[in-house]
Structure formats: structure tokens, C-alpha cells
MARDRENLO-547126 format. One record per residue: residue number from 0; residue in three letters; chain; x, y, z of N, C-alpha, C in turn. Coordinates in steps of 0.05 Angstrom, whole numbers, plus 5000, padded with zeros to 4 digits. Layout:
n	res	chain	n.c1	n.c2	n.c3	ca.c1	ca.c2	ca.c3	c.c1	c.c2	c.c3
NUM	ALA	A	X	Y	Z	X	Y	Z	X	Y	Z .
...
***
This chain:
n	res	chain	n.c1	n.c2	n.c3	ca.c1	ca.c2	ca.c3	c.c1	c.c2	c.c3
0	UNK	A	5017	4976	5000	5000	5000	5000	5017	5025	5000 .
1	UNK	A	5011	5044	4983	5026	5069	4982	5010	5091	4997 .
2	UNK	A	5023	5103	5016	5011	5123	5033	5017	5151	5022 .
3	UNK	A	4998	5170	5027	5004	5198	5022	5023	5207	5045 .
4	UNK	A	5038	5228	5039	5058	5237	5058	5051	5265	5069 .
5	UNK	A	5058	5269	5094	5053	5295	5107	5079	5303	5122 .
6	UNK	A	5088	5327	5118	5113	5335	5131	5110	5361	5146 .
7	UNK	A	5128	5365	5165	5128	5391	5180	5157	5396	5189 .
8	UNK	A	5164	5422	5189	5191	5429	5199	5193	5426	5229 .
9	UNK	A	5217	5418	5238	5221	5414	5267	5249	5425	5274 .
10	UNK	A	5252	5431	5300	5278	5439	5310	5289	5418	5329 .
11	UNK	A	5314	5410	5324	5327	5391	5341	5351	5405	5353 .
12	UNK	A	5354	5403	5379	5376	5416	5393	5399	5396	5395 .
13	UNK	A	5423	5405	5386	5447	5388	5387	5468	5404	5402 .
14	UNK	A	5472	5397	5427	5492	5410	5444	5490	5441	5442 .
15	UNK	A	5466	5451	5443	5462	5480	5443	5458	5493	5415 .
16	UNK	A	5462	5477	5394	5458	5487	5367	5431	5478	5357 .
17	UNK	A	5416	5496	5343	5390	5488	5333	5393	5477	5304 .
18	UNK	A	5385	5452	5301	5386	5439	5275	5358	5441	5262 .
19	UNK	A	5358	5448	5237	5333	5449	5222	5327	5422	5210 .
20	UNK	A	5304	5411	5218	5297	5384	5208	5269	5384	5196 .
21	UNK	A	5263	5362	5183	5236	5358	5173	5228	5329	5180 .
22	UNK	A	5205	5326	5193	5194	5300	5198	5171	5295	5179 .
23	UNK	A	5172	5272	5166	5152	5265	5146	5139	5239	5154 .
24	UNK	A	5112	5238	5153	5097	5215	5162	5077	5205	5141 .
25	UNK	A	5071	5179	5142	5051	5168	5124	5023	5174	5135 .
26	UNK	A	5006	5187	5118	4980	5194	5127	4962	5170	5129 .
27	UNK	A	4949	5166	5152	4930	5144	5156	4942	5117	5162 .
28	UNK	A	4968	5116	5165	4981	5090	5171	4977	5084	5201 .
29	UNK	A	4968	5060	5207	4965	5053	5236	4991	5053	5250 .
30	UNK	A	4991	5062	5275	5016	5064	5290	5017	5044	5312 .
31	UNK	A	5040	5043	5326	5064	5059	5320	5079	5048	5295 .
32	UNK	A	5095	5066	5282	5107	5060	5257	5137	5057	5260 .
33	UNK	A	5150	5041	5242	5179	5041	5241	5188	5067	5229 .
34	UNK	A	5213	5074	5235	5223	5101	5227	5252	5099	5217 .
35	UNK	A	5259	5119	5200	5286	5120	5189	5297	5148	5192 .
36	UNK	A	5321	5150	5202	5336	5175	5204	5354	5177	5179 .
37	UNK	A	5350	5197	5163	5366	5201	5138	5388	5221	5143 .
38	UNK	A	5413	5213	5138	5437	5229	5143	5452	5233	5118 .
39	UNK	A	5454	5258	5109	5467	5265	5084	5498	5265	5088 .
40	UNK	A	5512	5270	5066	5541	5270	5067	5553	5297	5067 .
41	UNK	A	5578	5299	5075	5595	5323	5075	5579	5347	5085 .
42	UNK	A	5569	5364	5067	5551	5386	5075	5525	5385	5059 .
43	UNK	A	5516	5361	5052	5491	5358	5037	5467	5368	5052 .
44	UNK	A	5448	5380	5038	5425	5393	5051	5401	5375	5050 .
45	UNK	A	5384	5379	5070	5360	5361	5073	5342	5361	5049 .
46	UNK	A	5340	5384	5035	5322	5386	5012	5329	5365	4990 .
47	UNK	A	5354	5359	4989	5363	5339	4968	5351	5312	4973 .
48	UNK	A	5344	5306	4998	5335	5279	5005	5305	5275	5002 .
49	UNK	A	5290	5296	4998	5261	5294	4999	5250	5276	4976 .
50	UNK	A	5253	5285	4951	5242	5270	4929	5259	5245	4922 .
51	UNK	A	5285	5246	4929	5302	5224	4922	5297	5200	4940 .
52	UNK	A	5292	5205	4966	5290	5182	4984	5267	5184	5004 .
53	UNK	A	5264	5206	5017	5244	5208	5039	5216	5201	5030 .
54	UNK	A	5207	5213	5008	5180	5209	4999	5174	5179	4993 .
55	UNK	A	5194	5166	4982	5190	5137	4975	5189	5121	5001 .
56	UNK	A	5206	5127	5020	5206	5112	5045	5180	5117	5061 .
57	UNK	A	5171	5142	5062	5146	5148	5076	5122	5136	5062 .
58	UNK	A	5122	5137	5036	5100	5125	5021	5098	5095	5027 .
59	UNK	A	5120	5083	5034	5120	5054	5041	5113	5049	5070 .
60	UNK	A	5108	5071	5085	5098	5067	5112	5117	5075	5134 .
61	UNK	A	5140	5086	5128	5160	5094	5148	5157	5123	5156 .
62	UNK	A	5162	5130	5181	5165	5157	5189	5194	5165	5184 .
63	UNK	A	5200	5187	5172	5227	5195	5166	5234	5223	5178 .
64	UNK	A	5258	5225	5187	5269	5250	5196	5294	5256	5180 .
65	UNK	A	5297	5280	5169	5321	5288	5155	5327	5317	5163 .
66	UNK	A	5352	5325	5161	5361	5350	5174	5385	5362	5161 .
67	UNK	A	5392	5387	5169	5417	5399	5161	5436	5398	5184 .
68	UNK	A	5461	5390	5178	5482	5391	5199	5486	5420	5208 .
69	UNK	A	5497	5423	5233	5502	5450	5243	5521	5464	5224 .
70	UNK	A	5514	5490	5219	5531	5506	5201	5524	5502	5172 .
71	UNK	A	5504	5487	5166	5496	5482	5138	5466	5487	5135 .
72	UNK	A	5458	5496	5111	5429	5499	5106	5416	5519	5125 .
73	UNK	A	5395	5510	5138	5379	5526	5156	5386	5521	5186 .
74	UNK	A	5407	5506	5191	5415	5501	5218	5434	5523	5229 .
75	UNK	A	5434	5526	5255	5452	5545	5268	5481	5540	5260 .
76	UNK	A	5496	5562	5258	5525	5560	5256	5536	5556	5284 .
77	UNK	A	5561	5549	5285	5575	5546	5311	5586	5573	5320 .
78	UNK	A	5582	5580	5345	5592	5605	5356	5618	5600	5371 .
79	UNK	A	5638	5618	5365	5663	5618	5381	5669	5647	5388 .
80	UNK	A	5681	5651	5411	5688	5678	5419	5710	5689	5402 .
81	UNK	A	5709	5715	5396	5730	5727	5380	5754	5733	5398 .
82	UNK	A	5777	5737	5386	5801	5742	5401	5797	5767	5419 .
83	UNK	A	5809	5766	5442	5807	5788	5461	5783	5787	5480 .
84	UNK	A	5766	5767	5477	5744	5764	5495	5755	5756	5523 .
85	UNK	A	5745	5769	5544	5755	5762	5571	5749	5733	5577 .
86	UNK	A	5765	5720	5594	5760	5692	5601	5732	5689	5613 .
87	UNK	A	5719	5667	5605	5692	5661	5615	5694	5644	5640 .
88	UNK	A	5695	5657	5662	5701	5643	5687	5677	5639	5705 .
89	UNK	A	5654	5650	5697	5630	5647	5714	5607	5634	5698 .
90	UNK	A	5593	5616	5710	5570	5604	5697	5547	5624	5696 .
91	UNK	A	5529	5621	5676	5506	5639	5674	5507	5655	5648 .
92	UNK	A	5489	5674	5645	5487	5690	5621	5508	5712	5621 .
93	UNK	A	5518	5718	5597	5537	5739	5594	5536	5749	5565 .
94	UNK	A	5549	5771	5559	5550	5781	5532	5579	5779	5522 .
95	UNK	A	5582	5768	5498	5608	5766	5486	5606	5772	5456 .
96	UNK	A	5628	5780	5445	5629	5782	5415	5637	5755	5405 .
97	UNK	A	5621	5746	5386	5625	5719	5376	5626	5718	5346 .
98	UNK	A	5639	5698	5335	5640	5694	5307	5623	5669	5300 .
99	UNK	A	5608	5671	5278	5592	5648	5270	5607	5633	5249 .
100	UNK	A	5611	5607	5253	5625	5590	5234	5605	5574	5218 .
101	UNK	A	5609	5573	5192	5591	5558	5175	5607	5542	5155 .
102	UNK	A	5595	5520	5146	5606	5502	5126	5633	5492	5133 .
103	UNK	A	5636	5483	5158	5659	5468	5167	5651	5438	5167 .
104	UNK	A	5667	5421	5156	5661	5393	5155	5677	5380	5178 .
105	UNK	A	5662	5376	5200	5674	5365	5225	5659	5339	5231 .
106	UNK	A	5672	5316	5228	5658	5291	5232	5648	5287	5261 .
107	UNK	A	5663	5299	5280	5656	5296	5308	5630	5311	5313 .
108	UNK	A	5628	5336	5303	5603	5351	5306	5580	5338	5291 .
109	UNK	A	5586	5328	5267	5564	5316	5251	5553	5290	5264 .
110	UNK	A	5571	5274	5276	5561	5250	5290	5545	5258	5314 .
111	UNK	A	5554	5279	5328	5538	5289	5351	5510	5298	5342 .
112	UNK	A	5509	5311	5319	5483	5319	5308	5465	5295	5302 .
113	UNK	A	5477	5274	5291	5462	5250	5285	5451	5238	5310 .
114	UNK	A	5467	5237	5331	5458	5226	5356	5434	5242	5367 .
115	UNK	A	5436	5268	5365	5414	5285	5375	5389	5279	5358 .
116	UNK	A	5391	5277	5332	5368	5272	5315	5357	5244	5321 .
117	UNK	A	5374	5225	5326	5364	5198	5333	5348	5199	5359 .
118	UNK	A	5358	5213	5379	5344	5215	5404	5317	5229	5400 .
119	UNK	A	5316	5249	5382	5290	5263	5377	5271	5243	5363 .
120	UNK	A	5281	5229	5343	5263	5211	5328	5252	5188	5346 .
121	UNK	A	5269	5178	5363	5260	5156	5380	5238	5164	5399 .
122	UNK	A	5235	5190	5405	5215	5199	5423	5192	5214	5409 .
123	UNK	A	5191	5212	5383	5170	5226	5368	5144	5210	5369 .
124	UNK	A	5121	5224	5371	5095	5211	5371	5092	5193	5347 .
125	UNK	A	5082	5169	5351	5076	5151	5329	5099	5134	5321 .
126	UNK	A	5123	5138	5332	5146	5122	5324	5149	5097	5343 .
127	UNK	A	5153	5074	5331	5159	5050	5345	5189	5050	5351 .
128	UNK	A	5197	5057	5376	5225	5061	5383	5241	5035	5380 .
129	UNK	A	5228	5012	5378	5242	4987	5375	5248	4981	5345 .
130	UNK	A	5239	4999	5327	5242	4994	5298	5251	5019	5284 .
131	UNK	A	5274	5029	5292	5285	5053	5280	5312	5047	5267 .
132	UNK	A	5315	5056	5242	5339	5050	5226	5353	5075	5219 .
133	UNK	A	5378	5072	5210	5395	5094	5201	5401	5090	5171 .
134	UNK	A	5398	5111	5156	5406	5111	5128	5426	5135	5124 .
135	UNK	A	5449	5129	5113	5468	5151	5108	5481	5148	5081 .
136	UNK	A	5487	5171	5069	5499	5170	5042	5524	5187	5042 .
137	UNK	A	5544	5179	5026	5570	5193	5023	5583	5194	5051 .
138	UNK	A	5592	5218	5059	5604	5220	5085	5586	5210	5107 .
139	UNK	A	5559	5214	5103	5540	5204	5122	5539	5173	5123 .
140	UNK	A	5548	5160	5102	5549	5130	5103	5568	5121	5124 .
141	UNK	A	5591	5135	5126	5610	5129	5147	5599	5136	5174 .
142	UNK	A	5585	5159	5176	5574	5168	5201	5555	5147	5213 .
143	UNK	A	5536	5137	5196	5516	5118	5207	5529	5092	5215 .
144	UNK	A	5551	5085	5202	5566	5061	5210	5578	5065	5237 .
145	UNK	A	5590	5089	5241	5602	5095	5267	5581	5096	5289 .
146	UNK	A	5559	5110	5284	5538	5112	5304	5526	5085	5310 .
147	UNK	A	5521	5070	5288	5509	5043	5292	5526	5025	5308 .
148	UNK	A	5552	5029	5308	5569	5012	5324	5571	5020	5353 .
149	UNK	A	5559	5043	5360	5561	5052	5388	5534	5059	5400 .
150	UNK	A	5512	5054	5385	5485	5060	5396	5467	5037	5388 .
151	UNK	A	5460	5021	5408	5444	4997	5403	5415	5002	5395 .
152	UNK	A	5407	5028	5397	5379	5034	5391	5373	5034	5362 .
153	UNK	A	5393	5036	5345	5389	5034	5316	5388	5004	5309 .
154	UNK	A	5367	4995	5296	5362	4967	5292	5370	4957	5264 .
155	UNK	A	5374	4974	5246	5383	4967	5219	5396	4991	5206 .
156	UNK	A	5415	4986	5188	5431	5008	5177	5434	5004	5147 .
157	UNK	A	5433	5026	5132	5441	5026	5103	5462	5047	5100 .
158	UNK	A	5486	5039	5091	5508	5058	5087	5514	5059	5057 .
159	UNK	A	5508	5081	5045	5510	5084	5016	5534	5101	5008 .
160	UNK	A	5550	5091	4989	5574	5105	4979	5589	5120	5000 .
161	UNK	A	5594	5107	5023	5605	5120	5046	5635	5124	5045 .
162	UNK	A	5644	5142	5062	5672	5146	5068	5677	5135	5096 .
163	UNK	A	5697	5118	5099	5700	5103	5124	5727	5109	5138 .
164	UNK	A	5742	5127	5127	5767	5134	5140	5783	5153	5123 .
165	UNK	A	5804	5163	5134	5820	5183	5120	5845	5169	5109 .
166	UNK	A	5858	5182	5090	5883	5171	5080	5904	5166	5102 .
167	UNK	A	5919	5145	5101	5939	5139	5121	5967	5149	5113 .
168	UNK	A	5968	5164	5091	5994	5173	5083	6006	5192	5103 .
169	UNK	A	6033	5193	5103	6047	5210	5123	6040	5239	5120 .
170	UNK	A	6035	5248	5095	6030	5277	5091	6003	5285	5104 .
171	UNK	A	5984	5267	5104	5958	5273	5116	5961	5274	5147 .
172	UNK	A	5975	5255	5157	5980	5255	5186	5995	5280	5195 .
173	UNK	A	6015	5288	5179	6031	5311	5186	6013	5337	5185 .
174	UNK	A	5996	5338	5164	5978	5361	5162	5959	5362	5185 .
175	UNK	A	5948	5339	5193	5929	5338	5216	5943	5348	5241 .
176	UNK	A	5967	5338	5246	5982	5347	5270	5987	5377	5269 .
177	UNK	A	5994	5387	5246	5999	5416	5244	5974	5432	5250 .
178	UNK	A	5951	5423	5239	5926	5437	5244	5918	5435	5273 .
179	UNK	A	5924	5413	5286	5919	5412	5315	5935	5433	5330 .
180	UNK	A	5960	5437	5323	5976	5457	5336	5967	5485	5328 .
181	UNK	A	5960	5489	5303	5950	5515	5294	5925	5523	5310 .
182	UNK	A	5907	5504	5314	5883	5510	5329	5889	5515	5359 .
183	UNK	A	5906	5499	5370	5912	5501	5399	5926	5528	5405 .
184	UNK	A	5942	5538	5386	5957	5563	5390	5944	5587	5377 .
185	UNK	A	5920	5582	5366	5906	5604	5351	5924	5616	5330 .
186	UNK	A	5939	5599	5317	5956	5609	5295	5940	5615	5270 .
187	UNK	A	5916	5605	5269	5897	5612	5247	5874	5626	5260 .
188	UNK	A	5862	5644	5245	5840	5660	5255	5816	5658	5236 .
189	UNK	A	5794	5647	5246	5789	5637	5273	5803	5610	5277 .
190	UNK	A	5806	5602	5303	5821	5578	5309	5806	5552	5301 .
191	UNK	A	5784	5555	5288	5771	5532	5274	5773	5539	5244 .
192	UNK	A	5784	5521	5228	5790	5528	5200	5767	5538	5184 .
193	UNK	A	5771	5560	5169	5752	5570	5150	5767	5576	5124 .
194	UNK	A	5764	5559	5104	5777	5564	5079	5807	5557	5080 .
195	UNK	A	5816	5543	5101	5845	5537	5103	5851	5513	5085 .
196	UNK	A	5836	5492	5088	5840	5468	5072	5815	5463	5055 .
197	UNK	A	5817	5446	5036	5794	5441	5019	5796	5414	5006 .
198	UNK	A	5774	5406	4993	5773	5381	4978	5762	5387	4951 .
199	UNK	A	5776	5380	4929	5768	5388	4902	5739	5380	4897 .
200	UNK	A	5724	5400	4887	5696	5396	4879	5676	5395	4901 .
201	UNK	A	5685	5399	4926	5667	5398	4949	5666	5425	4964 .
202	UNK	A	5643	5433	4973	5640	5457	4988	5650	5454	5016 .
203	UNK	A	5656	5476	5028	5663	5476	5057	5692	5471	5063 .
204	UNK	A	5698	5473	5088	5726	5469	5097	5727	5444	5115 .
205	UNK	A	5742	5424	5106	5745	5400	5124	5762	5407	5147 .
206	UNK	A	5754	5400	5171	5770	5404	5195	5788	5380	5198 .
207	UNK	A	5812	5382	5185	5830	5359	5183	5838	5349	5211 .
208	UNK	A	5842	5368	5230	5849	5360	5257	5829	5342	5270 .
209	UNK	A	5803	5346	5264	5782	5330	5275	5777	5305	5259 .
210	UNK	A	5784	5306	5233	5781	5282	5216	5801	5261	5224 .
211	UNK	A	5825	5269	5231	5845	5250	5239	5837	5236	5265 .
212	UNK	A	5837	5210	5264	5829	5195	5288	5800	5187	5288 .
213	UNK	A	5784	5200	5270	5756	5192	5267	5755	5168	5248 .
214	UNK	A	5745	5145	5256	5746	5121	5239	5720	5105	5241 .
215	UNK	A	5703	5108	5220	5679	5091	5219	5687	5061	5217 .
216	UNK	A	5711	5055	5207	5719	5027	5207	5721	5015	5235 .
217	UNK	A	5729	5032	5254	5729	5023	5282	5700	5019	5292 .
218	UNK	A	5682	5036	5283	5654	5033	5290	5643	5007	5279 .
219	UNK	A	5653	5000	5255	5643	4975	5242	5650	4950	5259 .
220	UNK	A	5671	4952	5274	5679	4929	5290	5659	4922	5312 .
221	UNK	A	5643	4941	5320	5624	4936	5342	5595	4936	5333 .
222	UNK	A	5590	4937	5307	5562	4935	5297	5551	4907	5302 .
223	UNK	A	5527	4907	5312	5514	4881	5318	5485	4880	5306 .
224	UNK	A	5479	4898	5288	5453	4898	5275	5457	4896	5245 .
225	UNK	A	5437	4887	5230	5440	4884	5201	5448	4910	5187 .
226	UNK	A	5468	4909	5170	5477	4932	5155	5481	4925	5126 .
227	UNK	A	5471	4942	5109	5474	4940	5080	5493	4962	5070 .
228	UNK	A	5514	4953	5055	5532	4972	5043	5526	4975	5013 .
229	UNK	A	5523	4999	5003	5519	5004	4975	5542	5021	4965 .
230	UNK	A	5557	5012	4946	5581	5026	4936	5580	5031	4906 .
231	UNK	A	5597	5050	4898	5602	5055	4870	5629	5042	4862 .
232	UNK	A	5628	5026	4841	5652	5011	4833	5675	5030	4825 .
233	UNK	A	5667	5052	4813	5688	5071	4803	5688	5096	4819 .
234	UNK	A	5684	5093	4845	5685	5115	4864	5710	5132	4861 .
235	UNK	A	5706	5159	4858	5728	5177	4853	5740	5189	4878 .
236	UNK	A	5726	5187	4901	5736	5200	4925	5752	5182	4943 .
237	UNK	A	5751	5156	4938	5767	5138	4954	5768	5111	4939 .
238	UNK	A	5783	5093	4950	5785	5066	4939	5763	5048	4952 .
239	UNK	A	5743	5040	4937	5720	5026	4950	5728	5001	4966 .
240	UNK	A	5748	4987	4957	5756	4962	4971	5767	4969	4998 .
241	UNK	A	5779	4992	5001	5790	5000	5027	5771	5016	5044 .
242	UNK	A	5747	5021	5034	5727	5036	5048	5703	5019	5054 .
243	UNK	A	5682	5020	5036	5659	5003	5041	5665	4974	5041 .
244	UNK	A	5684	4966	5024	5692	4938	5023	5705	4929	5049 .
245	UNK	A	5721	4946	5060	5735	4940	5085	5714	4938	5108 .
246	UNK	A	5696	4958	5109	5675	4957	5130	5658	4932	5128 .
247	UNK	A	5651	4925	5104	5635	4901	5099	5650	4876	5110 .
248	UNK	A	5675	4873	5104	5690	4850	5112	5693	4849	5143 .
249	UNK	A	5696	4872	5156	5697	4873	5185	5671	4862	5197 .
250	UNK	A	5648	4873	5187	5622	4865	5197	5617	4835	5192 .
251	UNK	A	5624	4826	5168	5619	4798	5161	5636	4779	5179 .
252	UNK	A	5661	4787	5184	5678	4771	5200	5667	4767	5228 .
253	UNK	A	5652	4787	5238	5641	4786	5264	5614	4771	5265 .
254	UNK	A	5606	4760	5242	5582	4743	5241	5556	4759	5241 .
255	UNK	A	5557	4784	5235	5533	4801	5234	5521	4800	5207 .
256	UNK	A	5494	4801	5205	5480	4801	5180	5488	4825	5163 .
257	UNK	A	5499	4820	5140	5508	4843	5123	5508	4834	5094 .
258	UNK	A	5505	4854	5077	5508	4851	5048	5522	4875	5036 .
259	UNK	A	5534	4871	5013	5546	4894	4999	5539	4892	4969 .
260	UNK	A	5529	4914	4958	5521	4916	4930	5537	4938	4918 .
261	UNK	A	5549	4933	4895	5565	4954	4881	5553	4959	4854 .
262	UNK	A	5549	4985	4848	5539	4993	4822	5562	5002	4804 .
263	UNK	A	5561	4996	4778	5583	5002	4760	5583	5032	4752 .
264	UNK	A	5590	5049	4770	5588	5078	4765	5607	5093	4784 .
265	UNK	A	5607	5119	4780	5622	5137	4798	5603	5146	4820 .
266	UNK	A	5613	5162	4839	5599	5169	4863	5571	5180	4859 .
267	UNK	A	5569	5202	4844	5544	5216	4842	5523	5202	4824 .
268	UNK	A	5532	5183	4808	5513	5168	4791	5494	5151	4808 .
269	UNK	A	5501	5145	4832	5483	5130	4850	5458	5147	4856 .
270	UNK	A	5461	5174	4854	5438	5191	4860	5420	5195	4835 .
271	UNK	A	5429	5187	4812	5412	5191	4788	5409	5166	4772 .
272	UNK	A	5429	5157	4757	5426	5134	4740	5418	5109	4756 .
273	UNK	A	5428	5106	4780	5423	5082	4796	5406	5088	4820 .
274	UNK	A	5392	5111	4820	5376	5119	4842	5354	5098	4849 .
275	UNK	A	5338	5090	4829	5315	5073	4835	5324	5046	4847 .
276	UNK	A	5344	5032	4835	5351	5006	4847	5365	5009	4874 .
277	UNK	A	5381	5031	4878	5394	5035	4903	5373	5041	4925 .
278	UNK	A	5354	5057	4918	5333	5063	4937	5316	5039	4944 .
279	UNK	A	5311	5022	4924	5295	4998	4930	5311	4978	4947 .
280	UNK	A	5337	4977	4942	5353	4960	4959	5351	4968	4989 .
281	UNK	A	5352	4994	4993	5350	5005	5020	5323	4999	5032 .
282	UNK	A	5302	5003	5017	5275	4999	5026	5271	4969	5033 .
283	UNK	A	5280	4951	5015	5278	4923	5020	5293	4915	5046 .
284	UNK	A	5316	4927	5050	5331	4921	5074	5316	4928	5100 .
285	UNK	A	5305	4952	5099	5290	4961	5123	5264	4945	5126 .
286	UNK	A	5251	4938	5104	5227	4921	5106	5234	4894	5119 .
287	UNK	A	5257	4884	5114	5265	4858	5124	5274	4859	5153 .
288	UNK	A	5287	4881	5161	5301	4881	5186	5290	4900	5207 .
289	UNK	A	5270	4916	5200	5257	4933	5220	5229	4922	5227 .
***
């Protein structure tokens, strides 16, 4: 049965930052309903997920929540005090001059945002908290793998064209260590990078210091719920065998229910040429495991 969909904007608080989200529900579906938290990649915006994924999932009977990471889209930017601000030594309200940071790609912040959204969704009216899944794409594919390995409340996962770790080359390690020192000594202004580093073809500034040490592959080691990996055979941002392939092998070795499907395409073709089959794979996975 295909349900009509109904959506409303919501606010999710993530460690003091207001995240702009949208909750979409199937009209007339008997409750409580299974639910899916959709997590985009890098700095992808929630609007991109509506017609591509959310409407199809909700039409099939799922409640869906999708959102903008902090500093992206309609969500709050991160506030940091400007140089010269007196030390903040007393609890309570005060006035400070602050700088708003936007479009920083910080995996630690983004995972924190996902956790906040998961907590919100689990307590939403009409949601069956025992049947909530995570769906993530691109950088978000790695995020949901990491979260799924550390939060038993997520009962099924789909990780699509994910990034699961950073390069291990010496140059990247050295850059990360330098950025850590730059931030600690305020050698860059602001002390959270803005336009300092970049990734070809991608918006925003990756926080290399925070990316170093963040490893969804480590999260994969503790996953105990069914997870589906969807990859692009000719992925241009990483080597699939060392990313989704490696995560899949880790999960499989631990005896957890898992599958991996690879499409003969590059990264973004999964969103268009292979959209329908990739979306159906995800829906079938959730139908089976939620």
C-alpha cells in the first residue's frame, strides 16, 4: 500500500545548536510506525533527500526525519568567541562578541548531530522506538556506520557510497598534527579552520584535525545489527575496497548480517542513473530488518 505523505519542519537541539529538520509521516498509517533517520554526506542539505529518498520511504509506511548539519542549510552555525574576549570564568548568562562559523566539515560535530536527531526521532509521537533505522549517504554513510556501532537503539543500517576513514599517508598525518597545533595556539583566525583546507569539487572546509582519528571502520567492529553497504565501483573520492569493502569485511567477520552491493558507476551516479535500484535495495533492507 502506498501512503500519502505529510511533513512539518522541526527543530532539534544538538549541544546548544538548533538543527533544522523535517519529519515526514505516512497519512493514515496505523501506528506505531517504524522510522528511518536520513543522514546526508559532507555538507549535503536536507532538501536533496526529499524526492530522492524520503517520499519513497514514507509512502512505504515509514516515518522519516532528515536535517541539516550544524553550520549548513537552515541550521545554526557554531559560535566561538573572538580574540580578546575576557575569560569566561562564571556560569550563567553573559555578553560576548562571537564569530559564526559555517560550512565546516567536522565529523565529530556531525556525528553528535546525528545522535541528537536519533534521540529526537526515538521519542516522536507515532514512532515505534524498537524499529528505528539509520540511512546515510556519502560522508553520512560512514557516520551511520560509526553511530550504529556505538548505539544499540538503531536496529538496521544502510550505508550508501560511504567514506569510512582518512588517507593513512604520512602527509595527511603531518597536516592533521599541524592543524591541531594551529588550532591550539590560535595560529589561524578563527582557530577553527575556514577556507584553510579544501577538497576538490566539494563545498566547505574540512576540519583535518578533527578528521584525523575519526574512523567509521572502528565503528564497524562493534556493529551488531543488520547493515547493507551500497558502493560505486568507480568511486572517485576513495578506493572502494579500502572503504565500504573493508567495512563490509569487518562486519561479516564478526558474524553480523550484512550485504554489499556495488553499482558500475562513479559516486554521484548513484543519485541519478542508479537511484531507483539503490533506493529499492535500502527499502527492502528496512522492510526485512525493522
